[in-house]
Structures are given as structure tokens and as C-alpha cells.
Steps between C-alpha positions, in 0.01 A plus 500: 500500500300229330807280482562517876142421576515202268841390635365529852186302418716221372792504737309542829283181459811318361693607821218387725489154325881465537482589866196279562670197314817566705306482820306203393805316389670574834201339691490213266872427538478516879195277491708231314855557628453697826550390853146347510457425134413193310856372442571547887191298567621210287845526679320483839305196392815324405660597830193373690511170316869453586448592863197272515713216371764574763229512774355153399850357488576638842165364632583154360839501668345623827245212478784252436688612797187505719444140388851406591469666845171327563677159423758574765254644756376288794139494377547303183815298457616347179610152553789520254638809662460352844693188402776702334546726802494194731785340289699807518462543873551131586778451240323193358447387143231291344598155371432609140704832517826533317768644725801677342799576714685810396860565613525763775632833376767662720 
């Protein structure tokens, strides 16, 4: 009888400590590796940085195209583009231009 009581007094707290440490380790593991854990947060930060870089590149390209369109619009005309288009339309060349005749392909 004394052995059972002593065994219970040792095993019962030991079992409670094991269960508590198991539950604690479960929550700690999910806090680090889980869906919203610390490692996932770092991965999200890397994805955000990559997408931000893509966004800035797309905005730069958009600004470049907007600038090119503004050069061709009627409000502000670039003199070089105007001269180039006039030469193409009128089939004229400047006296300093080099003209290369290519054989016609049939």
C-alpha cells in the first residue's frame, strides 16, 4: 500500500510535467514553424520585397512609355521625332544621312 502511494506521488506529477511540456512544445513549434509563425513571417517579408521590386520596375517602365507617348502627342512634340516622321512620310533624306540600298527580296 505504501509503495502504490509513493509510486503515485512520483508518477502523477511526472506525467503532468510530460503532458504540460508536450503541450508547450506543440505551441512553441507552431509559433515558429506554423502558418503564421516566425519563419513564415520572414518568407512573407522576402516575397514582399520581391514584389515591391517588380512593382517599381513596372512603374518605371510605365513612366518610360508614358514619356514616349507624350513625345508623340500633339501637346508636346519632340523635334527629332517630328523630323524623323517627316522624312519617312515625304521620302526625303538629310544631306548628311548615309543611305544604304538593299537588294529587293522576292
